[in-house]
C-alpha positions in Angstrom: 121.6 97.5 102.6 121.5 98.6 106.2 119.0 101.1 107.6 120.2 104.8 107.6 121.3 105.9 111.1 118.4 107.4 113.0 120.5 109.5 115.3 121.8 112.2 113.0 120.0 115.2 111.6 118.5 115.0 108.1 117.2 117.7 105.7 115.3 117.6 102.5 113.1 119.7 100.2 109.5 118.4 100.8 107.7 120.1 97.9 107.6 118.8 94.3 110.2 120.0 91.8 109.4 123.1 89.8 108.0 126.6 90.5 105.3 127.1 93.1 103.8 129.6 95.4 105.7 128.2 98.4 108.4 125.7 99.0 109.0 123.6 102.1 112.3 122.4 103.6 112.1 119.8 106.4 114.8 119.2 109.0 114.6 116.5 111.7 117.0 115.1 114.3 118.8 116.0 117.5 120.5 119.1 116.0 117.5 120.4 114.0 117.0 123.4 116.3 120.7 124.4 116.3 120.7 124.2 112.5 117.6 126.5 112.5 119.5 128.9 114.8 122.3 129.1 112.3 120.3 129.8 109.1 117.1 131.5 110.3 116.9 135.0 111.7 113.4 135.8 113.3 112.0 139.2 112.6 111.6 139.7 116.3 111.9 137.7 119.5 114.0 134.7 120.5 116.0 132.2 118.4 114.2 129.1 117.1 115.8 126.8 119.7 114.3 129.0 122.5 110.8 128.9 121.2 108.0 126.6 122.2 106.8 123.7 120.1 104.2 124.2 117.4 104.8 127.9 116.9 105.3 129.8 113.7 107.6 132.8 113.3 108.4 135.2 110.4 112.0 135.9 109.5 114.8 135.5 107.0 116.9 132.6 105.8 120.5 133.6 105.6 123.7 131.7 104.6 127.4 132.6 104.5 126.7 135.0 101.6 123.8 136.8 103.3 120.1 137.1 102.6 118.4 134.1 100.9 114.7 134.6 101.2 111.9 135.7 103.5 110.3 132.7 105.2 108.2 131.2 107.9 109.7 128.7 110.4 107.6 126.1 112.2 109.0 124.4 115.3 108.1 120.9 116.4 109.8 119.6 119.6 110.3 116.0 120.4 108.3 113.8 120.9 105.4 115.9 119.4 106.6 115.8 115.8 106.1 113.6 112.7 109.3 111.7 113.3 109.2 111.9 117.1 112.4 114.0 117.0 113.0 117.7 117.2 112.0 119.0 113.8 111.5 122.3 111.9 109.9 123.2 108.6 111.0 126.3 106.7 108.5 127.7 104.2 110.0 130.0 101.5 108.9 131.2 98.1 108.7 128.2 95.8 111.5 128.9 93.4 113.8 125.9 92.9 117.0 128.1 93.3 115.7 129.3 96.7 115.0 125.8 98.0 118.4 124.5 96.8 120.1 127.4 98.6 118.3 126.8 101.8 119.0 123.1 101.7 122.7 123.8 101.0 122.8 126.1 104.0 121.3 123.4 106.2 123.8 120.8 105.0 126.7 123.2 105.8 125.5 123.4 109.3 125.8 119.7 109.9 122.6 118.2 108.6 122.7 115.2 106.2 120.6 115.0 103.0 117.7 112.7 103.7 117.1 109.6 101.6 113.8 108.5 100.1 111.1 108.0 102.8 113.6 108.6 105.7 111.3 111.0 107.6 108.4 108.4 107.5 110.9 105.6 108.4 111.8 107.5 111.5 108.2 108.0 112.3 107.7 104.2 112.1 110.8 103.5 114.2 109.6 105.9 116.8 106.3 104.1 117.1 104.3 107.0 115.5 102.7 104.6 113.0 102.8 101.0 111.9 103.9 99.8 108.5 100.3 99.8 107.1 99.9 103.4 108.0 103.4 104.3 106.6 102.5 102.6 103.3 99.2 104.6 103.5 101.3 107.8 103.4 103.0 106.5 100.2 99.6 105.6 98.7 98.2 109.1 99.4 101.2 110.7 97.7 100.9 108.5 94.7 97.0 108.5 94.4 95.9 109.4 90.9 92.2 109.0 91.5 89.6 109.4 94.2 89.3 105.6 94.6 93.1 105.3 95.0 93.0 108.1 97.6 90.2 106.4 99.6 92.1 103.1 99.4 95.3 104.7 100.8 93.3 106.6 103.4 92.1 103.3 104.9 95.7 102.5 105.7 96.7 106.0 106.8 93.8 106.4 109.2 94.4 103.0 110.8 91.2 101.3 109.6 93.1 98.5 107.9 95.4 98.1 110.8 92.4 97.9 113.1 90.9 95.1 111.0 94.3 93.2 111.0 94.6 93.7 114.8 91.2 92.2 115.3 92.1 89.2 113.2 95.4 88.9 115.2 93.6 89.1 118.5 91.2 86.3 117.5 94.0 84.0 116.3 96.1 84.8 119.4 93.2 83.8 121.7 92.8 80.5 119.7 96.5 79.9 119.9 96.5 80.5 123.6 93.7 78.0 124.2 95.6 75.4 122.3 98.9 75.9 124.0 97.3 76.0 127.4 95.9 72.5 126.9 99.0 71.1 125.2 101.6 72.6 127.6 99.7 72.0 130.9 97.6 68.8 130.4 97.7 68.1 134.2 95.8 71.3 134.9 92.6 69.7 133.4 91.9 72.7 131.1 89.1 71.8 128.8 90.0 72.1 125.1 87.8 74.6 123.3 87.1 73.9 119.6 88.9 76.8 117.8 88.1 75.6 114.3 85.1 78.0 114.0 87.4 80.9 114.8 89.8 79.8 112.1 87.0 79.5 109.6 85.7 83.0 110.4 89.1 84.5 110.1 89.6 82.8 106.7 86.3 84.2 105.5 87.4 87.8 106.4 90.8 87.2 104.8 89.1 86.0 101.6 87.1 89.3 101.4 90.3 91.2 101.7 92.1 89.1 99.1 89.2 89.6 96.7 90.2 93.3 96.5 93.9 92.7 95.7 93.6 93.0 91.9 91.3 96.0 92.1 93.5 97.6 94.7 96.6 97.3 92.6 94.7 98.5 89.6 93.6 101.8 91.2 97.2 102.4 92.3 98.9 101.8 89.0 96.1 102.6 86.6 94.6 100.5 83.8 94.9 100.4 80.0 91.6 100.7 78.1 91.9 99.8 74.4 89.1 101.0 72.0 88.9 98.8 68.9 86.5 98.4 66.0 86.2 98.7 62.2 87.2 102.0 60.6 84.7 104.8 61.2 82.9 102.9 64.0 83.1 105.9 66.2 86.2 105.1 68.3 87.7 108.6 68.2 84.3 110.2 68.9 83.7 108.0 71.9 87.2 108.8 73.3 86.5 112.5 72.9 83.1 112.1 74.6 84.6 110.3 77.5 87.4 112.8 77.9 85.1 115.8 77.5 87.4 117.5 75.0 88.6 116.8 71.4 91.8 114.7 71.7 91.4 112.5 68.7 90.7 113.5 65.1 87.2 112.6 63.9 86.6 112.2 60.2 84.0 110.6 58.0 86.8 109.2 55.9 87.5 105.6 57.1 91.1 104.8 58.1 91.9 108.3 59.5 93.6 106.8 62.5 96.6 104.7 61.3 98.4 104.5 64.6 97.3 104.5 68.2 96.7 107.5 70.4 96.7 107.6 74.2 94.9 109.9 76.6 94.6 109.8 80.4 91.2 109.8 82.1 89.3 108.6 85.1 86.2 106.4 85.0 84.4 105.1 88.0 87.3 106.1 90.3 89.9 104.1 88.2 92.7 106.0 86.5 92.9 104.9 82.9 95.1 105.3 79.9 92.6 105.1 77.0 94.0 104.0 73.7 92.3 104.9 70.4 93.5 102.4 67.9 93.5 102.1 64.1 90.4 100.7 62.5 90.5 96.9 62.1 89.9 95.8 58.5 91.7 93.9 55.7 93.7 96.4 53.6 96.5 96.4 51.0 98.0 99.6 52.5 101.1 98.6 54.3 101.0 101.5 56.7 97.3 100.9 57.6 97.9 97.2 57.9 100.7 97.9 60.4 98.3 100.0 62.4 95.7 97.2 62.3 98.2 94.7 63.7 99.2 97.1 66.4 95.6 97.6 67.4 95.1 93.9 67.8 98.3 93.7 69.9 97.1 96.5 72.1 93.8 94.8 72.6 95.7 91.7 73.8 97.7 93.7 76.3 95.0 95.9 77.6 93.3 95.5 81.0 89.9 96.1 79.3 88.8 96.4 75.7 85.9 98.4 74.3 84.8 96.8 71.0 82.8 99.2 69.0 80.3 98.0 66.5 78.5 100.5 64.3 74.8 100.1 64.9 73.9 102.2 61.8 75.5 99.8 59.3 74.9 96.1 58.7 77.5 93.9 60.4 80.2 92.4 58.2 82.2 89.2 58.5 85.1 91.4 59.7 83.0 92.4 62.7 82.4 88.8 63.7 86.0 88.0 63.1 87.1 90.8 65.4 84.6 89.7 68.1 85.9 86.1 67.9 89.5 87.3 68.4 88.8 89.2 71.6 88.8 87.8 75.2 85.1 88.0 76.3 86.2 88.3 79.9 88.2 91.5 79.2 85.9 93.0 76.6 82.8 95.2 76.7 80.9 95.1 73.4 79.4 98.4 72.5 76.9 99.3 69.8 77.9 102.9 68.6 75.9 105.6 66.8 72.6 104.6 68.3 71.3 108.1 67.5 71.0 106.9 63.9 68.5 104.4 62.4 69.5 100.9 63.6 70.7 98.4 61.0 70.8 95.4 63.4 69.9 94.3 66.9 71.8 92.3 69.6 69.4 89.4 69.5 69.7 88.8 65.7 73.4 89.7 65.4 74.7 86.5 67.3 76.9 88.7 69.5 77.9 88.1 73.2 75.1 89.0 75.6 75.3 92.1 77.8 76.2 94.6 75.1 75.9 98.3 75.6 74.5 101.1 73.4 76.0 104.5 73.1 75.9 107.7 71.1 79.0 109.8 71.4 77.1 112.6 69.6 74.2 112.9 72.1 75.8 111.3 75.1 73.3 108.4 75.2 74.6 105.4 77.3 77.9 107.1 78.4 77.0 106.9 82.2 76.1 103.2 81.8 79.4 102.6 79.9 81.3 104.3 82.8 79.6 102.1 85.3 80.3 99.0 83.3 84.0 99.8 83.0 84.2 100.3 86.7 82.4 97.0 87.5 84.4 95.0 85.0 87.7 96.4 86.3 87.0 96.3 90.0 84.8 93.2 90.1 83.8 92.1 93.6 85.8 94.9 95.2 83.3 97.5 94.2 81.2 97.2 97.4 84.1 96.4 99.7 85.1 98.9 102.4 88.7 97.8 102.9 91.0 97.2 100.0 94.4 95.6 99.8 96.6 97.7 97.5 100.1 96.5 98.3 101.6 93.3 97.0 103.4 92.8 100.3 100.1 92.8 102.2 98.5 90.4 99.6 101.4 87.9 99.9 101.4 88.0 103.7 97.6 87.5 103.8 97.9 84.6 101.4 100.5 83.0 103.7 98.1 83.5 106.7 95.3 81.8 104.8 97.5 78.9 103.8 98.6 78.4 107.4 95.0 78.4 108.6 94.0 76.0 105.9 96.7 73.6 107.0 95.7 74.0 110.6 92.1 73.2 110.0 93.1 69.8 108.7 95.7 69.0 111.4 95.5 67.6 114.9 95.7 70.1 117.8 99.5 69.9 118.3 100.2 70.6 114.7 97.4 73.2 114.5 99.2 75.2 117.1 102.3 75.4 114.9 100.2 76.5 111.9 98.6 79.2 114.1 102.0 80.4 115.1 103.0 80.7 111.4 99.7 82.6 110.7 100.4 85.0 113.5 103.9 85.7 112.3 102.8 86.4 108.8 100.0 88.7 110.1 102.3 90.6 112.4 104.7 91.2 109.5 102.1 93.3 107.6 101.8 96.0 110.3 105.5 95.6 111.4 104.6 94.6 114.9 106.5 91.4 114.5 110.1 90.8 113.5 110.7 92.8 110.3 114.1 92.4 108.6 116.1 95.5 107.8 116.2 94.5 104.2 112.4 94.6 104.1 112.2 98.0 105.7 114.8 99.4 103.3 112.8 98.1 100.3 109.5 99.5 101.6 110.7 103.0 102.3 112.9 103.2 99.2 109.7 103.7 97.2 109.0 107.0 98.9 109.9 110.4 97.6 112.7 112.4 99.2 111.3 114.6 101.9 108.5 112.3 103.0 
């Protein structure tokens, strides 16, 4: 699919669907100011096209049928706008019917409906931002947690681009040293050993790649399955973590026969917590189906909380459940520690590192939240820069592979491997040759109006 033409004028509603206090329509392109002249009547003063950049004016939006709404109009003249083109924003009341009417009036005056991400695509093509910063915009829009926002902000503010630029500068200098010796041997240029530079760059790339899984997780969210025997305190723990009663709590075992989902955030990670049916042997077909579903959810979850009732003696079913779970994806939790203890971790032959909580009193909940964060985010917890896009991760892996080849090659082949590494690195920011298909794919993920 080819890129949309950047030379026409586009318009789109920039605020989310539904009712709101205000709504925003964006128009950008060479005819943006003339479109504004046709549909916006200032309360006083000159027409929009005659006004200076970065000014706000009060007026009315009108179409062929007359008055549409009272509004504010903001003017941004080229090149001092988001897209680098003449642009306007019209702020109306936030009713969907009003915004659709204003958009329709703009389209009748010659604007074209913008596609997903087309405003940001124009900003990239105008040199207003690189691809990392553009994808940071998308990350900010999609961020569901504070950690996801911070990760996206690293791209949007240019911190990640600065790190990649520094790596590219170091590799470019090494490549220049190699080619100078290889291309002009008669000049007597002394060959500098560039291998330490390659090793240092690989170490920095390794730190970035170590954050890939965590970066993807904070963007898409994780699934947290809570499993255990009936009446082990699963529903109570879910309610305690949520801060409100979402799941039915009963002293009668087997109350939860199907799973129940609820969104929450722990340690900066957006989660879908799943309260599952109690795991036990039963002749009840409905309950047995819930047990099998609970075990299936545990297999599919990013992390499992296995609750073991500390107030009752452990049964063979507890040990069977523990044996079925992946220790690397499971936190084992002793529940109901506010009651007299019936067993201890040391004598129970359970995996080390278990946690103790009381959903009733709140004991151990902060430690549980920290453990969930550390288990999900791993080594990325203390990292400043995160890689949250698969495209970035794939390109960095290609850079690392090229450098690994170069370290084991003679100088002439090392230069070719460095060239491959530089090409892959430049493709992340878009400062190299980026195919149109790749750009279309990247910006197709944006919402319309951004």
